[in-house]
N, C-alpha and C positions, 0 to 999 in steps of 0.2 A: 363557553365564554361570555365576557360580559364587556361594557367598556367602561372604565374607571371613568366618573362624573365628577369634579368638582362640589365639593359641599358648599352650605353656606353663602350661595348664592341668590341674589335679587330677582334674578332672570333664568328660568329655565330654558329658555330659547331666544333669540334675538337674528333681526334680518334685515340688512341693509336692501333698500328698493326704490323703485320709483312709481308711485300713486296714480294711477290715473282713473278714467270711466271706459266702462261695457256699456252697448246700447245694442238690445235683441229686440228684434219683431217679438210684438207677442203673438201666442199661438202657430208658431212651427212654421211661422211664412218666410218668402225670402225678403233681402231688404228693400231691393228693388220696387215690390209690390206693397212694401208697409207705409203704413203713417202714423202707426202708434207703436212704441218702444218702449221694453222696462232698462232703465238704467240702474248701475250698480258700481260700486267703487270695485277697484280690482286692481292686482297684480302677482306674479306666479308665486313672489317671494310670501307676501301677505296671505295667500291661498294657502300655503305649508304652513304658515305659521298660527292660523286660524283652527285647526286639530285641537292643537295643544289649548289652546286660548278658553275655547268653547268646552274643554273639560276640565277645565279647572287650574292648569299650570300659568304661571305669571310668564308672558312675552311683551316682546318691544322691537319696533322696525325702526332703524335711520333711515330717513328719508328729507323731501326739501319738497315744499308748498309755492305757490304764488300767492304775493301778498293781498289779500282784499278779496280775493278770488271767491265767489258764491261755489263753484267744484273744490275747492281747495275745505271748508266749509264742510261739504257734504261729505268729502273723503275722512276729516279728520271724525265728524257727527257716526261713520259706517266703523271706522276702528274702535271706537271707544264703545259702539254697541256690540261688537266683536270679544271686548273684553282684551284689547290689543292697546299699549301705550305706545308713544310716538317721540318722535324727537327729530327738530330737525329744525333748520331757518328759513326764514318768509323771504322768498326773492320777488324782486319788484317787477310787477308786468312787461314794462317797458313799450306802452302803447298795442295799438292792436295788430302786429307784428312781432309781438316780444314771448314772452313764456309764458306756455300752458301745460296743464295736464294731458297726457297723452289719452287720445280717444279709439278705441277697439270698437270695428263694428263688426257683429257677427252672427251669420245666419246658422243657426243651430244643425239645417237642414231635417229632412222626413223622409224615410223608407229611404227608396231609390235616388233620392236628391241626397248628395253630401253636404255638410258643413261646409259655410265660405266664411273666410276671416278675414277683414279688411284693417289693416293697422292704420294710422292716421298720427305719427309720432314728429311731426315737423314741430321746431321751438320746444321741445319733452322739457321740461323740468326738471326731471330726474337726470338731466346729463348736465347738471351743473356740480352735481352730490361733489363735495371736497373736503375729505377729511381733516383740513383746517378749519371745518364748522363742528367738529367732534373730539371730544375731550375723552379721546382713547385709553389714556390712563384711568379716567374715573372708571368708564361705562366696564370695561375688563378688571379693572384692579378694584376699584373701593366697591362698587357696586356688585361685580361679578355675574357670570353666565356660563351655564355649564355647556349649553350648545349654539355655534353660530353658523348659519345655513346662510349661504351663496348662491349665489346663481351666475350662470354665463352671461346671460341677459343683462346683469348688470354690468359684470367687469367689462364687456362688449360694447356698450353705450356709448362712452365717446373713451378718449385719453384720460381723462380725469376721473371718472367712476373706474378706469382698470385700475389705477394706482388707489384708487379711493379702496378699493377691495383687496388690494395687497396688503394696503396699510394694516386693514380690519383684519385680516389671515396671520400677518405678522403677529398684531399686537395678541390675538386670540392666543398664538403660542408659547407668547412669553406670559401669559396669565393662566395656563392651564386649561384652557377653555377648549373643548373637541368642536372638531370644523367640518362640516358636513360642505360637500362642492356639488351641486347640480348641473353638469356642464352646459346645457342646453346650448346646443352652437345653430348661429343664425346666421346663413350665405350672407345675409345683405348686411349684417352687422360688420364682417368679416372683408368684404371686399375691400381689397387695397391695404389692408392692415395686417395681414397673415403675420409677417413676423414678431409686430410688435404684441399680437394678442397670443400669440402661443408661447414667447417670452412669460408674459403675465399670467396666462392659464397653467404654464407649467409649475411656476412657482406657489401657486396655489395649492395645487394639486399635489403638490411635495410636501406641504404641510398638514394638507387635510387628513382627518382620521376615516371619514367615508365620501363615495366619489359614487355617484349616479350619472348615470346617461347610456343612450344604446350605442352599436358598433360604431357609425354613423361620429355620435360626440367623441368620442375617444380616439377615432382615428382623424378625424379634421381640427380635434381640440390639442391635442397633444402629441398627435404625431403615431400613435401606437400602430403596428400595422395590424389590420383584420384578418379573417379567415384567406388563404391560400384562392380559394370559390367559393363564393355564397353559396351555402348549400339552399334546400328546397326544403318545406315543411318543416313542421313545430320541432320537430328532432335535430334536424339540422343545425337550425336556428338555436336552438338552446347551447349545442356541442360549440359552433360557433361562435356564442358569447363567452363561452369558456375559456376556450383556446386564446380569444382576446384577454381577457381580465387575467390569465396566465401571465401574460408579458406584460399588463399596466401593474401586474404587482411586483415584479422584478425594476421596473421603474421607478415605482411609487410606495417602496417599502414602510413607507410611515403610514399609509391607508390598511384598514384591517376591514373595513366593510365596502363592498361593490355590491350595487345592484342596478336594474332596472325593470321595466315595464313588458308585458308581452301581449300583443293585442290583435285579434283576426276581426275586420269589420264584415259580416254580412251584410246590415243595412245600417242605417244611420240610427235605427233605433235596437239595431240586435246586435253586440259585439261579445265574440269569446277572450275575454277578460284573463290574464295570466300575469306571474311574475317571478323573477328570478335573481337571486342574491348569496353572494357567498362572506360569510363573517368567518374571520380566523382561519380559514382553509376550510372550512364546511360549505357545501353548498345546501341551499333550500330551494324548492323549483316548485312552483304553483301551476300548473299545466291549465291552459284558458280551460274558463269555466263560462257556459253565456250567463250573460247579464243584459235587461233592459236598458235601454239609453231613454233619457229626454234630451240632455247637452250633455256632449262629449268633451268640453274644453272643460277645461280642472283637474280630471282623471289621474293624470301622471302628478299633478301635484298634491292632491288627497293622498295618493300612494306615501309621496315623501312624509309627508306631514305625520300621516299614519305612523311610519315607521319611525320616526323620527322620537314620536310621542311613545312608541314601546320602548326603547331605548334608554327614556327618558324616567321613565318606569321602572326600569332595570330589568326587565322580563327576559325571558331565555329567548334565542335568535329565531327559533322555529317561529315566536310569536311577533318577533318584527315585521315579517314579511307577512306573515297573516293579518296581521292588523292593517298594513298598510295595503292591502289588497282591499281587505272591505271598507276602508277607509273611500280607495278609489271608486269605487263601487255605488258606496251614497253618494258621492258628488256627481256623480252623472244621473241620477234621478232628480237633482234639484236646479233650481231657477238660476241660484248662484252659483258661479266657476269655485267657489268654494265649500269646504264641508262645516257644517252647521249639526255634530252629532248631539242629539238629546245625552248620552251617557255612553258610558264603553259596552255597557248590554248591546244597546241596538248596532253597534259595530259587530260584537261579534254573533249575534243573530244575523246578520248578512253573511258571517264567515259559515255558518252553519247550513246556510239557505234556507232559515226558517223563516217565512215572511207571514206568517200565519198574524190573526190582530193578535196585541197584548193587551190584556185589561187588569 
């Protein structure tokens, strides 16, 4: 199976996103005990895009910035360092109680102490993302995009961003761009908005070519019935996911790829990491293998980013899930929550289990 992609496009991958910053204590310490933090620019969608940008494909994010903000400047400089183009309006801060970029405060955990993440999204400028600020005919028509990747995090930020993502999906479909949709259910985003968001997510999913999510994502975002009784153990989890995806395929026949990661946590620094993907009716399963973890945040985005890169390269489906698995395994060894692969060979050595020195 292959996914036919548009030719002669300016961008291989495009993602709408809300950029913010993540601050993490140094030396794997808890937040409440720390006075020194590492700050990075972040968003789930730009983390996905980084795999392709570091490996030489042209990538762009659609976002919005706080005008005159030093944090906005920090984010722009970071995106440039990742070789990611960006486009979006500058929004006035509106005083001390106005707009700002979201802040993610993260304790990476260590050993038996699990990670803790605190999201401070009050006044988030990304909630103002508006389709009127972007020329979608230019972006998808004249410039051209091979794959647009969207996340349920952006779709659920506000009524405005939900409409923004929906219009992007419609424009992508109109111009022959393939659509990747990571459902990313968040209960706090959906509170008292279930009917509104279910309708938006269902239409986006009906247009999507690639759907990513775990059992909860498919059940709560799209109303897909789960297994009769959730099984225990790896084999049961895989069978339950296959059953649910069979139902999803009936509801969303346009999608040809369905995928999710498999993770078992031994400790904060040791995980069993796997993945499962259905492509064109064929199942590809990577049973969980032990990996070392410095910081688990971003592993799932790394998986999606690696899978999309492999699709963009035109490889066979078996390599899509393998490259995604290995890219996710790379991310969790880094201080940043996005992959910065040196080259394809580095990813394939991770897949092969070869951690020997390369000279």
